C-alpha positions in Angstrom: -0.1 0.0 0.0 2.9 2.5 0.8 4.2 2.0 -2.7 0.9 2.8 -4.2 0.3 5.8 -1.9 3.7 7.2 -3.1 2.9 6.6 -6.6 -0.4 8.6 -6.4 1.2 11.3 -4.5 4.4 12.1 -6.2 3.5 11.5 -10.0 2.8 14.1 -12.8 -0.2 13.0 -14.3 -1.8 13.5 -17.9 -5.2 14.2 -19.0 -7.4 16.1 -21.4 -5.7 15.0 -24.4 -2.1 16.2 -24.6 -2.5 18.8 -21.4 -0.5 17.8 -18.3 -2.2 17.7 -15.3 0.0 18.2 -12.4 -0.3 17.0 -8.8 -0.7 19.8 -6.4 1.0 19.7 -3.0 -1.3 18.5 -0.1 -2.0 21.7 1.4 -5.2 22.7 3.0 -8.0 23.5 0.2 -10.8 25.5 1.2 -13.2 24.2 -1.3 -12.0 20.7 -0.8 -12.4 20.9 3.0 -15.9 22.3 2.8 -17.6 20.0 0.6 -19.0 16.9 1.8 -19.4 13.8 -0.5 -21.0 10.7 -0.7 -20.2 7.9 -3.2 -20.1 3.9 -3.5 -17.0 1.8 -3.1 -17.7 -1.8 -4.5 -15.6 -4.8 -4.1 -14.2 -5.4 -7.9 -12.2 -8.6 -6.8 -14.5 -10.3 -9.2 -15.7 -9.2 -12.5 -18.4 -6.4 -12.0 -20.7 -6.3 -15.1 -22.0 -3.2 -16.6 -25.1 -3.5 -18.9 -26.8 -0.8 -20.4 -29.4 -2.9 -21.8 -30.3 -4.7 -18.3 -30.0 -2.3 -15.4 -31.1 -4.8 -12.6 -27.7 -6.5 -12.8 -26.7 -7.4 -9.2 -23.1 -7.0 -8.2 -22.8 -7.7 -4.6 -20.2 -6.2 -2.5 -21.2 -2.2 -2.5 -21.2 0.3 0.1 -22.3 3.7 0.7 -19.7 6.2 2.2 -20.0 9.8 3.5 -16.9 12.1 3.6 -17.9 15.2 5.3 -14.7 16.9 4.2 -13.4 16.3 0.8 -9.6 15.9 1.8 -7.7 12.9 1.6 -7.2 12.8 5.3 -10.8 13.4 6.0 -12.3 10.0 7.6 -14.6 7.8 5.6 -17.9 6.9 7.1 -19.7 3.5 5.8 -23.3 4.8 6.3 -24.7 1.2 4.8 -22.9 -1.0 7.1 -25.7 -1.6 9.5 -28.3 -2.1 6.9 -27.6 -6.0 6.1 -25.2 -8.5 7.2 -24.8 -10.3 4.0 -23.3 -8.2 0.7 -25.4 -5.9 -1.1 -25.4 -3.5 -4.2 -26.1 0.0 -4.1 -26.1 2.4 -7.4 -27.7 5.2 -8.6 -27.0 7.9 -5.9 -28.5 11.3 -5.8 -28.4 14.4 -3.5 -31.4 17.0 -2.8 -30.7 20.5 -3.9 -30.0 21.6 -0.3 -27.5 18.8 0.2 -29.2 17.3 3.4 -30.8 14.1 1.9 -29.4 11.4 -0.3 -31.5 8.7 -2.3 -30.0 5.7 -3.5 -31.2 2.2 -5.2 -30.2 -0.7 -2.8 -30.5 -4.3 -3.6 -30.7 -6.9 -0.6 -28.3 -10.0 -0.3 -29.2 -12.8 -2.6 -31.4 -15.3 -1.4 -29.5 -18.8 -1.2 -31.1 -21.6 -3.6 -34.0 -19.0 -4.7 -34.9 -18.5 -8.4 -34.2 -15.5 -10.0 -38.0 -14.2 -9.9 -37.8 -14.9 -6.3 -34.8 -12.7 -5.3 -35.2 -9.3 -3.7 -36.0 -6.4 -6.0 -34.2 -3.1 -6.1 -35.5 -0.7 -3.8 -35.1 3.0 -3.0 -33.6 4.4 0.3 -33.2 7.7 1.6 -30.6 8.8 3.9 -30.8 11.9 6.0 -27.5 13.5 6.5 -28.6 15.5 9.5 -30.3 12.6 11.4 -27.7 10.1 10.0 -30.7 7.9 9.2 -31.4 5.5 6.2 -34.7 4.4 5.2 -36.3 2.3 2.8 -38.9 4.6 1.1 -41.6 2.0 0.3 -42.0 0.3 3.8 -45.0 -2.1 2.6 -43.1 -5.1 1.7 -45.6 -6.5 -0.7 -45.6 -3.0 -2.8 -41.9 -2.7 -2.5 -41.6 -6.0 -4.2 -43.8 -5.2 -7.2 -40.9 -4.2 -9.1 -37.3 -2.8 -9.5 -37.0 0.8 -8.6 -33.9 2.7 -9.9 -32.4 5.8 -10.9 -33.9 7.9 -8.1 -33.6 11.8 -8.2 -35.3 14.5 -6.3 -37.7 16.8 -7.9 -38.0 20.6 -7.4 -41.1 19.8 -5.0 -39.4 17.3 -3.1 -41.0 14.1 -4.5 -38.9 11.2 -5.8 -38.7 10.8 -9.5 -37.3 7.2 -10.6 -37.5 4.5 -13.1 -39.1 1.4 -12.5 -40.3 -1.9 -14.2 -43.3 -1.8 -11.6 -45.2 -0.1 -14.4 -48.2 1.3 -12.2 -50.1 3.0 -14.5 -49.9 0.3 -17.3 -51.0 -2.6 -14.9 -53.9 -0.1 -13.8 -54.9 0.3 -17.8 -54.8 -3.4 -18.1 -57.0 -3.9 -15.2 -59.3 -1.5 -17.1 -59.1 -3.6 -20.2 -60.1 -6.9 -18.3 -56.8 -8.3 -18.6 -54.4 -9.8 -15.8 -52.1 -7.1 -14.2 -48.5 -8.0 -15.2 -45.3 -6.1 -16.3 -45.0 -5.8 -20.1 -41.6 -6.6 -21.8 -39.8 -4.1 -23.7 -39.8 -4.1 -27.4 -37.0 -6.6 -27.8 -39.1 -9.1 -25.6 -36.1 -9.4 -23.0 -36.4 -7.5 -20.2 -39.6 -5.9 -18.4 -39.9 -2.4 -19.7 -38.6 0.5 -17.5 -40.8 3.3 -17.5 -40.5 6.8 -15.3 -42.3 7.0 -12.1 -42.8 9.7 -9.2 -43.7 9.2 -5.5 -43.8 11.2 -2.3 -40.5 10.9 0.0 -42.6 8.6 2.3 -42.9 6.0 -0.9 -46.8 6.9 -1.0 -48.9 8.1 -4.0 -46.6 6.2 -6.8 -47.5 7.5 -10.4 -46.3 6.4 -13.7 -45.5 9.2 -15.9 -43.8 7.7 -19.2 -45.3 5.1 -21.1 -43.4 3.3 -23.8 -42.2 -0.4 -24.9 -38.5 0.3 -24.1 -36.7 1.4 -21.4 -36.5 5.1 -20.0 -33.3 5.5 -18.1 -30.8 7.8 -16.3 -33.3 10.5 -15.6 -31.8 13.8 -14.6 -33.5 17.0 -13.3 -32.4 20.0 -15.6 -32.0 23.6 -14.2 -34.9 24.3 -16.3 -36.9 21.9 -14.3 -37.2 19.6 -17.3 -36.5 15.9 -16.8 -33.8 14.5 -19.4 -33.6 10.9 -19.6 -32.2 8.0 -22.2 -35.0 5.9 -23.8 -33.6 2.7 -25.1 -36.0 2.2 -28.2 -36.1 -1.1 -29.9 -39.1 -1.0 -32.6 -38.5 -1.7 -36.2 -35.5 0.3 -37.5 -35.8 2.8 -34.5 -33.1 1.2 -32.4 -30.8 2.8 -29.9 -30.4 5.0 -27.0 -32.0 8.3 -27.6 -32.4 11.4 -25.3 -35.8 12.8 -24.5 -37.0 14.9 -22.1 -40.4 15.3 -19.9 -42.2 17.2 -17.4 -42.6 15.9 -14.0 -46.5 15.2 -14.5 -45.7 13.3 -17.8 -46.7 16.0 -20.2 -44.6 17.6 -23.0 -42.7 14.4 -23.9 -40.3 15.3 -26.7 -37.2 13.9 -28.5 -34.0 15.8 -27.6 -31.4 14.2 -29.4 -29.8 11.2 -31.0 -32.7 9.6 -33.3 -30.3 9.2 -36.3 -27.0 9.6 -34.4 -24.3 7.2 -33.4 -22.3 7.9 -30.6 -18.5 8.4 -30.6 -16.2 5.2 -31.1 -19.5 3.1 -31.3 -19.9 3.5 -27.4 -23.5 3.5 -25.7 -24.7 6.2 -23.0 -23.9 5.4 -19.6 -24.5 8.2 -17.6 -26.3 11.9 -18.1 -26.0 15.0 -16.3 -26.0 18.8 -16.5 -22.7 20.6 -15.9 -22.7 24.1 -14.1 -22.9 25.8 -17.7 -26.2 23.9 -18.2 -24.6 21.7 -21.1 -25.5 18.1 -20.9 -22.6 16.0 -19.9 -22.9 12.2 -21.3 -20.7 9.3 -20.2 -20.2 6.8 -22.9 -19.0 3.1 -22.2 -19.5 -0.2 -24.3 -22.9 -1.5 -24.3 -22.0 -4.8 -22.2 -18.7 -4.7 -20.5 -16.8 -5.5 -17.3 -14.6 -2.4 -18.2 -15.3 0.5 -16.2 -13.7 3.0 -18.3 -16.0 5.6 -19.3 -15.4 8.6 -21.7 -17.1 12.2 -21.0 -18.4 14.6 -23.5 -20.2 17.8 -23.6 -23.3 17.4 -25.7 -24.6 20.3 -27.3 -28.3 19.9 -27.6 -29.3 23.7 -28.0 -27.8 23.5 -31.5 -28.0 19.8 -32.6 -30.8 17.4 -32.8 -28.7 14.9 -34.1 -24.8 14.7 -34.6 -23.8 16.8 -37.8 -27.1 18.2 -38.2 -28.6 21.5 -36.6 -32.3 22.0 -35.3 -33.1 23.6 -38.8 -32.2 20.5 -40.6 -28.8 21.9 -42.2 -25.7 19.6 -42.0 -22.6 20.6 -40.8 -19.1 18.7 -40.4 -19.0 20.2 -36.8 -19.8 17.6 -34.2 -22.6 18.0 -31.3 -19.9 16.2 -29.0 -17.4 18.6 -27.8 -14.0 17.0 -27.6 -13.9 14.8 -24.6 -13.5 16.2 -21.2 -10.7 14.1 -20.5 -8.2 11.6 -22.2 -10.2 8.9 -23.9 -9.7 5.6 -22.4 -7.9 3.2 -24.5 -9.3 0.2 -26.4 -9.9 -2.9 -24.5 -6.8 -4.7 -23.9 -4.5 -1.5 -24.5 -2.7 1.0 -22.4 -2.6 4.8 -22.5 -0.3 7.1 -20.8 -3.3 9.3 -19.6 -5.1 6.3 -17.9 -8.7 5.6 -17.6 -11.7 7.6 -16.2 -14.7 6.0 -14.6 -16.8 8.8 -13.1 -17.5 12.6 -13.4 -19.3 14.7 -11.2 -19.4 18.7 -11.5 -19.1 20.8 -8.4 -21.7 23.7 -8.6 -19.6 26.5 -7.0 -18.2 28.5 -10.1 -14.8 26.9 -9.2 -14.6 25.0 -12.7 -13.8 22.0 -10.5 -15.0 18.5 -10.5 -14.7 15.1 -8.9 -13.2 12.4 -11.2 -12.6 8.7 -10.4 -9.4 8.2 -12.4 -6.8 5.2 -12.7 -3.3 5.9 -13.4 -1.7 3.9 -16.3 0.4 1.3 -14.6 2.4 -1.6 -15.5 4.2 -4.7 -13.8 7.7 -4.1 -13.3 9.7 -5.9 -15.6 12.6 -6.1 -13.0 10.3 -7.1 -9.9 6.9 -8.9 -10.8 5.6 -8.0 -7.3 5.8 -4.2 -7.9 3.9 -1.8 -10.2 5.4 1.2 -11.8 3.8 4.1 -14.0 3.6 3.7 -17.7 6.2 5.3 -20.0 6.4 5.5 -23.7 9.2 3.0 -23.7 7.2 0.4 -21.8 4.1 0.9 -23.8 6.4 0.4 -27.0 7.7 -2.7 -25.5 5.5 -5.8 -26.2 6.3 -7.8 -23.3 5.0 -5.2 -21.2 2.5 -6.6 -18.9 -0.7 -4.3 -17.7 -1.3 -3.7 -13.9 -4.6 -4.1 -12.5 -6.5 -0.7 -12.8 -6.5 1.4 -9.5 -9.4 3.8 -9.4 -9.3 6.7 -6.9 -11.2 9.7 -6.3 -9.8 12.9 -7.3 -10.8 16.6 -7.5 -9.9 18.1 -11.0 -9.4 21.9 -11.7 -10.3 22.8 -15.2 -8.5 26.0 -14.9 -5.1 25.1 -13.5 -5.4 21.6 -15.2 -4.2 19.9 -11.7 -6.2 17.5 -9.7 -5.8 16.3 -6.1 -6.5 13.1 -4.5 -9.7 12.7 -2.3 -9.8 9.0 -1.7 -6.6 7.0 -2.6 -7.2 3.9 -4.7 -6.8 0.4 -3.4 -6.7 -2.9 -4.9 -10.0 -4.8 -5.9 -12.0 -1.4 -4.9 -13.9 0.6 -7.6 -15.4 4.0 -6.6 -18.5 5.1 -8.3 -21.8 7.1 -7.8 -19.9 10.1 -6.7 -22.1 13.1 -5.6 -21.5 16.5 -3.8 -23.5 17.3 -0.9 -23.5 20.8 -1.5 -26.3 23.6 -1.6 -27.3 24.8 -5.0 -30.2 26.4 -6.8 -33.3 24.1 -6.9 -34.6 23.4 -10.6 -37.5 25.3 -11.8 -40.9 23.7 -12.0 -42.3 23.6 -15.3 -45.6 21.4 -15.2 -47.9 22.4 -18.0 -51.5 23.6 -17.0 -54.2 21.0 -17.8 -57.6 21.6 -19.4 -59.9 20.5 -16.7 -62.5 19.2 -19.3 -60.2 16.7 -20.7 -58.4 15.9 -17.4 -61.8 14.8 -16.2 -62.3 12.5 -18.9 -58.8 11.2 -18.7 -58.4 12.4 -22.3 -55.5 14.7 -23.8 -55.6 16.2 -27.2 -53.4 16.5 -30.2 -53.5 19.1 -32.8 -51.5 18.5 -35.9 -51.5 21.7 -38.2 -51.1 19.8 -41.3 -50.1 16.1 -42.2 -48.8 17.5 -45.3 -46.1 19.6 -43.4 -43.4 16.9 -43.5 -40.4 18.2 -41.4 -41.1 22.0 -42.7 -41.7 21.1 -46.2 -45.1 21.3 -47.8 -45.8 18.2 -49.7 -49.6 18.7 -50.6 -50.1 18.7 -54.3 -50.1 21.3 -55.5 -50.0 23.2 -52.1 -51.9 23.6 -48.8 -53.4 26.8 -49.8 -55.0 25.3 -52.9 -56.1 21.9 -51.4 -57.6 23.7 -48.5 -60.5 24.2 -50.8 -62.7 21.4 -50.6 -64.5 21.8 -53.9 -61.0 21.3 -55.4 -60.8 17.3 -56.6 -57.6 16.1 -55.9 -55.9 13.2 -53.7 -56.0 14.0 -50.3 -54.9 12.2 -46.8 -58.2 10.9 -45.6 -57.9 10.0 -42.1 -55.4 9.2 -39.3 -55.4 5.7 -37.6 -54.2 5.6 -34.1 -52.5 2.4 -32.7 -51.3 1.4 -29.4 -49.1 -1.6 -28.5 -50.4 -4.6 -26.7 -48.5 -5.3 -23.7 -46.4 -8.5 -23.8 -45.7 -10.4 -20.7 -43.0 -12.7 -19.4 -43.5 -16.2 -21.0 -42.1 -17.4 -17.6 -45.1 -15.8 -16.0 -47.7 -16.2 -18.9 -46.5 -19.1 -21.1 -48.3 -17.9 -24.1 -47.4 -19.4 -27.9 -45.2 -17.1 -29.8 -47.0 -18.4 -32.9 -49.7 -15.6 -32.1 -47.5 -13.2 -33.4 -47.8 -14.7 -36.9 -45.7 -14.2 -39.9 -43.5 -11.7 -37.9 -42.8 -10.4 -34.6 -41.7 -7.2 -36.0 -44.8 -5.4 -35.1 -45.5 -7.4 -32.1 -49.0 -7.0 -31.3 -51.2 -4.1 -31.9 -54.8 -2.6 -30.9 -56.3 0.2 -33.0 -57.5 3.0 -30.7 -59.7 4.5 -33.4 -59.8 7.3 -36.3 -59.7 10.8 -36.8 -60.6 12.8 -40.0 -58.2 14.9 -41.7 -59.5 18.2 -42.7 -59.0 19.4 -46.4 -55.6 21.7 -45.2 -54.4 18.6 -43.5 -55.1 19.4 -40.0 -56.1 16.7 -37.3 -57.8 17.8 -34.0 -58.8 14.9 -31.6 -59.2 13.9 -28.3 -57.1 10.6 -27.3 -57.0 8.4 -24.2 -54.4 9.5 -21.6 -51.6 7.5 -20.2 -51.4 5.2 -23.4 -48.7 5.0 -25.6 -49.5 5.3 -29.3 -48.3 6.1 -32.8 -50.2 7.7 -36.0 -50.6 6.3 -39.4 -51.8 8.6 -42.3 -54.6 6.8 -44.6 -56.0 7.3 -48.1 -59.5 7.0 -49.0 -59.4 3.4 -49.3 -58.6 2.8 -45.8 -55.1 1.7 -46.9 -51.8 3.4 -44.9 -49.7 5.5 -46.9 -47.2 6.7 -44.4 -44.4 4.7 -43.1 -44.9 3.1 -39.7 -44.2 5.6 -37.0 -41.6 3.8 -34.7 -41.6 6.0 -31.8 -44.3 5.9 -29.2 -46.0 9.0 -28.4 -48.1 9.7 -25.2 -50.6 12.4 -23.7 -51.4 12.9 -20.0 -54.8 13.6 -18.8 -55.5 17.4 -19.5 -52.5 17.8 -21.8 -52.9 19.8 -25.2 -50.3 19.2 -27.5 -49.8 20.9 -31.0 -47.3 19.8 -33.8 -46.9 21.1 -37.1 -47.1 18.1 -39.1 -45.6 14.7 -39.7 -42.2 13.1 -40.5 -40.8 10.0 -42.2 -38.8 7.3 -40.2 -36.0 7.7 -42.8 -36.1 11.5 -42.8 -33.1 12.7 -40.5 -34.7 16.4 -40.0 -35.7 17.0 -36.3 -39.3 16.2 -35.2 -41.3 16.0 -32.1 -40.0 19.3 -30.5 -42.2 21.3 -28.5 -40.7 24.5 -29.9 -40.7 23.6 -33.4 -39.9 25.7 -36.6 -43.0 27.6 -37.9 -45.6 25.6 -39.5 -45.9 25.6 -43.3 -49.8 25.7 -42.8 -50.6 29.5 -42.0 -54.0 28.7 -41.0 -57.3 30.8 -42.1 -56.4 34.1 -44.0 -60.1 35.5 -43.5 -63.1 34.4 -41.6 -64.3 32.1 -44.0 -63.3 28.8 -45.6 -62.8 28.9 -49.6 -65.0 26.3 -51.2 -66.8 24.9 -47.9 -70.7 24.7 -47.2 -70.2 27.9 -45.1 -71.6 26.9 -41.7 -68.3 26.5 -40.1 -66.7 30.0 -40.1 -62.9 30.6 -39.6 -60.6 33.0 -37.3 -57.6 34.4 -38.8 -54.6 31.7 -38.3 -57.1 28.7 -37.6 -56.5 25.5 -39.1 -59.7 23.7 -40.4 -59.8 21.4 -37.5 -59.4 24.1 -35.0 -62.6 25.8 -36.7 -64.3 22.4 -36.6 -63.7 22.0 -32.9 -64.7 25.5 -32.1 -68.0 25.4 -33.8 -69.1 21.5 -33.1 -66.7 20.6 -30.5 -63.6 18.6 -30.1 -64.5 15.1 -31.4 -63.0 11.7 -29.9 -61.7 9.1 -31.9 -64.0 7.3 -34.2 -64.0 3.4 -34.1 -63.7 3.4 -38.3 -62.2 5.7 -40.9 -66.0 6.5 -42.1 -66.7 10.4 -41.9 -69.4 12.7 -43.1 -68.0 15.6 -45.7 -68.8 18.6 -43.4 -66.8 20.7 -45.2 -68.7 20.2 -48.8 -72.2 19.1 -47.2 -72.2 20.9 -43.8 -72.2 20.0 -40.1 -75.6 18.0 -40.8 -74.1 15.8 -43.1 -74.2 11.9 -42.4 -71.5 9.5 -42.9 -72.0 6.8 -45.6 -71.8 3.6 -43.5 -72.0 1.0 -46.3 -68.5 -0.3 -45.4 -68.9 -0.3 -41.6 -67.8 -3.2 -39.6 -71.1 -3.6 -38.0 -72.3 -4.9 -41.4 -70.3 -7.8 -41.4 -71.8 -10.9 -41.7 -69.0 -12.8 -39.9 -67.6 -11.9 -36.3 -66.7 -8.1 -36.1 -63.8 -6.6 -33.7 -66.1 -3.6 -33.3 -68.8 -4.2 -30.5 -72.1 -2.6 -30.6 -71.5 -0.7 -27.4 -68.1 0.9 -28.5 -70.1 1.4 -32.2 -72.4 3.6 -30.2 -70.1 5.4 -27.7 -66.6 5.0 -28.6 -64.5 5.7 -24.9 -61.2 5.7 -24.1 -61.3 1.9 -23.2 -62.4 0.7 -26.6 -60.3 -1.0 -28.9 -60.1 -2.7 -32.2 -58.5 -6.1 -31.6 -58.2 -8.2 -34.8 -57.6 -12.0 -34.6 -57.0 -13.8 -37.5 -59.0 -17.0 -36.5 -61.8 -15.2 -35.2 -62.3 -12.3 -37.6 -60.3 -13.1 -40.9 -60.7 -16.8 -41.3 -64.6 -16.8 -41.1 -64.6 -14.6 -44.3 -63.4 -17.6 -46.2 -66.2 -20.0 -45.2 -68.9 -17.3 -45.7 -71.4 -18.4 -48.3 -71.4 -15.8 -50.9 -74.6 -16.4 -53.3 -75.0 -14.6 -56.3 -78.7 -14.2 -57.2 -80.3 -13.7 -60.9 -83.3 -11.2 -61.4 -85.7 -14.0 -60.1 -84.0 -14.5 -56.9 -82.5 -17.6 -57.8 -78.7 -18.7 -57.0 -76.8 -18.9 -60.0 -73.2 -18.9 -58.5 -71.5 -18.8 -54.9 -68.3 -17.0 -54.5 -67.6 -18.7 -51.3 -63.7 -18.9 -51.0 -63.6 -22.3 -50.0 -65.3 -23.5 -53.2 -62.2 -22.8 -54.9 -59.3 -22.6 -52.7 -59.4 -25.7 -51.1 -58.0 -29.3 -52.1 -61.4 -31.1 -52.7 -64.3 -30.3 -54.7 -68.1 -30.3 -53.9 -67.9 -34.1 -54.5 -64.8 -34.8 -52.3 -62.5 -35.5 -55.0 -59.0 -34.0 -54.7 -58.2 -31.1 -56.8 -55.5 -28.3 -57.0 -56.7 -25.4 -55.0 -57.3 -22.3 -57.2 -54.1 -20.2 -57.7 -52.5 -22.8 -55.6 -54.0 -21.2 -52.7 -55.6 -23.4 -50.2 -57.6 -21.5 -47.5 -58.4 -24.7 -45.6 -59.1 -23.6 -41.8 -57.6 -26.9 -40.3 -54.4 -26.7 -38.6 -51.3 -26.5 -40.9 -48.6 -29.6 -40.6 -45.8 -26.9 -40.7 -47.1 -25.0 -37.5 -50.3 -26.7 -36.0 -50.9 -23.5 -34.3 -51.7 -21.8 -37.6 -54.4 -22.6 -39.7 -53.4 -23.9 -43.6 -54.9 -20.6 -44.6 -52.7 -18.4 -42.7 -49.6 -20.3 -43.5 -50.7 -20.3 -47.3 -51.3 -16.4 -47.4 -48.1 -15.3 -45.7 -45.3 -18.1 -46.1 -43.7 -19.4 -49.5 -44.8 -22.9 -50.5 -44.3 -25.3 -53.2 -46.5 -25.5 -56.1 -48.6 -28.9 -56.6 -49.8 -30.9 -59.2 -52.5 -33.7 -59.4 -50.8 -37.2 -60.2 -53.1 -40.4 -60.0 -55.6 -38.3 -57.7 -53.0 -37.4 -55.2 -51.5 -33.8 -54.8 -47.8 -33.9 -54.7 -45.2 -31.3 -54.9 -44.5 -30.4 -58.7 -40.8 -31.2 -59.8 -38.9 -29.5 -62.5 -35.5 -29.9 -63.9 -32.7 -27.7 -62.2 -30.9 -25.4 -64.6 -27.9 -23.3 -63.9 -27.3 -19.8 -64.4 -26.8 -20.3 -67.9 -30.0 -22.2 -68.4 -28.4 -25.7 -68.7 -29.4 -28.5 -66.9 -27.6 -29.7 -63.7 -27.2 -33.5 -63.4 -26.7 -35.5 -60.1 -23.4 -36.5 -59.0 -22.0 -38.7 -56.4 -19.7 -37.7 -53.5 -16.8 -38.1 -55.7 -18.5 -35.8 -58.2 -19.2 -38.5 -60.9 -22.4 -38.6 -62.9 -25.0 -40.6 -61.5 -26.7 -42.6 -64.6 -30.2 -44.1 -65.1 -30.8 -47.7 -66.1 -30.1 -46.7 -69.7 -26.7 -45.2 -69.0 -28.0 -41.7 -69.2 -27.1 -38.8 -66.9 -30.1 -37.9 -64.5 -31.2 -34.2 -64.2 -31.7 -33.0 -60.9 -35.5 -32.4 -60.0 -36.4 -29.4 -57.7 -39.8 -28.0 -56.5 -41.3 -24.9 -57.7 -41.7 -22.1 -55.0 -44.7 -20.0 -54.8 -44.2 -16.6 -53.1 -46.9 -15.8 -50.6 -50.0 -14.1 -51.5 -49.7 -11.5 -48.7 -47.0 -9.3 -47.1 -47.3 -8.2 -43.5 -45.9 -4.6 -45.0 -49.3 -2.9 -45.0 -52.5 -3.0 -47.1 -50.8 -0.8 -49.9 -48.0 -3.1 -50.2 -50.2 -6.0 -51.4 -50.6 -4.7 -54.9 -51.3 -8.0 -56.4 -53.8 -8.8 -54.0 -55.6 -5.5 -54.2 -55.9 -5.9 -57.7 -57.9 -8.9 -57.6 -60.6 -7.2 -55.6 -60.5 -3.8 -57.9 -63.4 -2.6 -59.9 -61.8 -4.4 -63.0 -60.2 -7.4 -61.0 -61.1 -11.0 -61.4 -62.8 -11.0 -58.0 -64.5 -8.0 -58.2 -67.4 -7.6 -55.7 -66.7 -11.0 -54.2 -65.9 -9.2 -50.8 -67.9 -6.4 -49.4 -66.6 -3.1 -48.6 -66.6 -3.9 -44.7 -64.9 -6.9 -45.4 -62.2 -5.4 -47.4 -62.0 -2.5 -44.8 -61.4 -5.3 -42.1 -58.7 -7.0 -44.2 -56.9 -3.5 -44.9 -56.9 -2.6 -41.3 -55.5 -6.1 -40.1 -52.8 -5.8 -42.9 -51.6 -2.5 -41.8 -51.2 -3.2 -38.2 -48.9 -6.4 -39.0 -51.4 -9.3 -40.1 -50.7 -10.9 -36.8 -52.4 -14.1 -36.0 -53.7 -12.8 -32.8 -53.4 -9.4 -31.2 -53.5 -10.8 -27.7 -50.9 -12.9 -25.8 -54.2 -14.6 -24.0 -56.2 -15.3 -27.1 -57.2 -19.0 -27.3 -59.3 -20.3 -30.4 -60.9 -22.5 -27.9 -62.6 -19.8 -26.0 
């Protein structure tokens, strides 16, 4: 130990790139002496795992320490030593603005011989510095063990914000929907999703404030009062760690940075905080690593929405990431003279000082293997040099003088982290937005889109928004918006549902349709939506086909929240979107007190969108169960919708209930299941009658698309498409019809009354036959001595795709006015099919679906 102490006291240290950081003599330092600190020291004798995707990892052997004076000689006090006898884990330490309280996450000792699901959960504890007392905030053991509670921080009003997989609000919604209460998995189906919650300091009044299917991690209360956090998203092509912000009541969720950005050196976010200059500081580390080394950068979110792109969409060669605060950590298995950093905590006293956890670069002494010595260029260039174990100590770093002083000396097999300063600093502001009381009482929010033709600031209407705002102009318009929500997927260890229910692809998981809203001629939408439900939007044409890309980020509204956005964006469009303070909309709204070309009973106010005018005159509409709306702009507000294509007119089971059709509430859903709603269409009798009412034909699907005719004789199904409803021999949890529609199949032929796979000669790329050869490459000959041509099956591509209704052009053409199957399906049946295809064509849209029930 004396050698290590001598090493750390006397060395000249390097950091911040090529700058030299000089060790100051140990004279009394007023700032160091007056600032009390708290931090975690953990046992690192065994590898400590860091996983950004699984924040619940348990690394026993941690303790929380208090150091009332930030000097190397000040005593260390273990304030967690009396809590448990066996090894525990502690992380995510945060201090109150007055410096008198700490909150942290603690996991109790592991239970011997207990399964993973029976092990203790992560709980939040509060330590009062004045009374020297630590208390578990949620005292009721049953409530405490309902989920893992991590990342606690103090809100300006004293409440505790934290991230948890307890999913308080989501479970309440499941109960309202008549489903079991369970914790939903994230979009990648691996872990239970972590979302943001708040509670009082006594552990009461727990409320969920963020709703997503990913992980919401590393929350940090900014000086503005906004809560910045990292959302780990994994939906479709939208995969990665993105920075969002939200208010403490869950309103005003918005993307801040990173939807289309990679982070330096392909690292992932491991910490998020705000420096005294109000810039964000992010710590970057390997996503799943046992290496504690972390790189720290300032991140400029005021100018940049993505790396290399300003908020106005203009590209730049400049980076949103400043040069690193300190020298970058060397790659795994390598050494650098500058050593490695693990933790950074700024001090808010205008001194430009911070606390860092740092390990000096050290190697095994080539002349004495029992000793370690500092790195030199010569030693690093010697291939025989052996790295010594990391020794991370706690230091005060002075940016102004480029010097640092030891606060806690490094010890072998000890890792210091979770460093906080117990200083009194300005409390963040409170920024909760006011609520609309009427909406709040209905448990609704509202969203106002000024124009769906506003794509990231570009007017995409044909020819422009001003022209098509005239409803008398005949042109192709966006007709409606579909609102969908994710279906919560449980852990299969708790509810052992069949993954066959996902159908052809689990890429869209399971989805419910919340409803539809009309799009006004100017492209505006103004509608009430259920609160506390993650949702996304899809644009539809008049045929009911989705014509927009799938929105791969989940939005949310809180009760009483009123959100306005300019327009839409494409998932492949890298221009910024989702900001509360967006650029000006391309839809300027009404230029006079009337709408040109309209019926005239909806007046306008200057600057209003057409949807705003409608809501002011008629009332703010709720979602509709179907994309069927009256043409109020050409026929007046007394106009009635043409219900010809309503799902209520189906002769088979409908996903639309009579109750929800009459009163579409915030608990109504369209849940479409293939066995219940789609398959019966194939067996439905479709008689064609002559003028006398006599049946002259029957277009029942299963008259032709089946392997036996009306006499029971074997036949080739029409178009090689078998729509039988019996279980498939490829997957007995799917009907044959579903497999035939969405999976490749072999062409069949009828030989001696038996259906067999058709075989044809195999040809090479030049069209020449390919002959059978033995293992030595010699031709195999038939009985006449002739070579035998290899026979192969003929693949038939699937009839349908899960990419959406509009993507299924072959299928759509069949049922068009001039198609071979024109009038075979009713408008309601086609509407049902298009809706199902658009949301992913799942076999079922509930993990609890059972055909037997």
